[in-house]
Residue, then its C-alpha position, 0 to 999 in steps of 0.5 A: x463501472x456504472x455502465x456494466x450490469x451488476x451480477x450478484x452471486x452468493x460467493x461475492x456477497x459472502x466475500x463482502x461480508x467477511x471483509x466488512x466483518x474483518x474491518x470491524x474486528x480490526x478496528x475493535x482490536x486497534x481500539x482495545x490495544x494499549x499504546x505501543x511503539x512502532x518497529x523502526x520505519x513502520x509508522x512512516x510505511x503505514x502512513x505512506x500507504x494510507x496517503x496512497x490509498x486516499x489518493x487512489x480511492x478519491x480518484x476511484x470515487x470521483x471517476x465512478x470507478x467503485x471497483x478500483x476504489x473497493x480493491x484499494x480498500x481491501x489492500x489497505x485493510x491487509x496492510x493495516x492488519x499486518x502493520x507493526x506501526x504504533x497504536x497512534x498510527x494504526x488509529x489514524x489509519x483506521x479512522x481514514x479507512x472508515x472515512x474512505x469506506x463511507x461512500x460504499x458502506x455508510x452504516x458500517x463507516x458510521x459505526x466505526x467512526x463512533x467506535x473510534x471516539x469521533x463526535x458527529x457523523x462521518x458524512x459531515x467530516x471533511x474528506x481526507x486529503x492525500x499528502x503529495x509528498x507521501x505519494x512518492x516512494x523514497x526507496x524502490x525495489x528493482x529486479x536484476x536480470x542476468x541475460x534476461x532472467x530474473x536473478x535478484x532484486x535490490x532496494x535503493x533510494x528512488x533518486x539514486x544515480x544510474x551509476x550508483x544503481x549499477x554498482x549496487x547491482x553488481x555487488x549482489x551475491x547472485x550477480x557476483x556468482x554469475x560473473x565468476x570474476x569476469x566483467x559484464x558485457x553491458x549493464x542496462x539500468x532502466x530508472x525506476x524499473x529494472x537492472x539488466x546485466x548482460x554477461 
């Protein structure tokens, strides 16, 4: 935040340098990769994460929360590095990453922009806009607690009805084993947060 003093350390500068070098290497690898198809769902997952990153970095930059924006860029770099998305989706993500980095690292961002084959300056390109539809997760992961202790988790559609979430949770092996044929005293479903099974 701008109201706080900046404390430069050798370790901090080294970490920033390593990250920027990693982004440069990653972009070079994406450019050199021949066209590849994605594993199932990988393109959508990467693009959904890209739009969330656009949103978070935009909010961070506009509110002068550069530390939060930079942390989000680090996380997105990790996502891109691990992604099994198609080469086209990775190129789109790398382009967006360069644009989002430009307020903080303008020189590197311009170099990445040129490497990716874009004409003109990155600073004159329109700022990326987040697609609101991509900000909402289609599936969510809910932890399952049995008598207050986390025992399992389930992935369900974000809009799944509470009764269906309950049925899905009760069909999980860890829950079946804990119930040992008995009926639960209570199942509490907190939408989008947690399932708590009381035995």
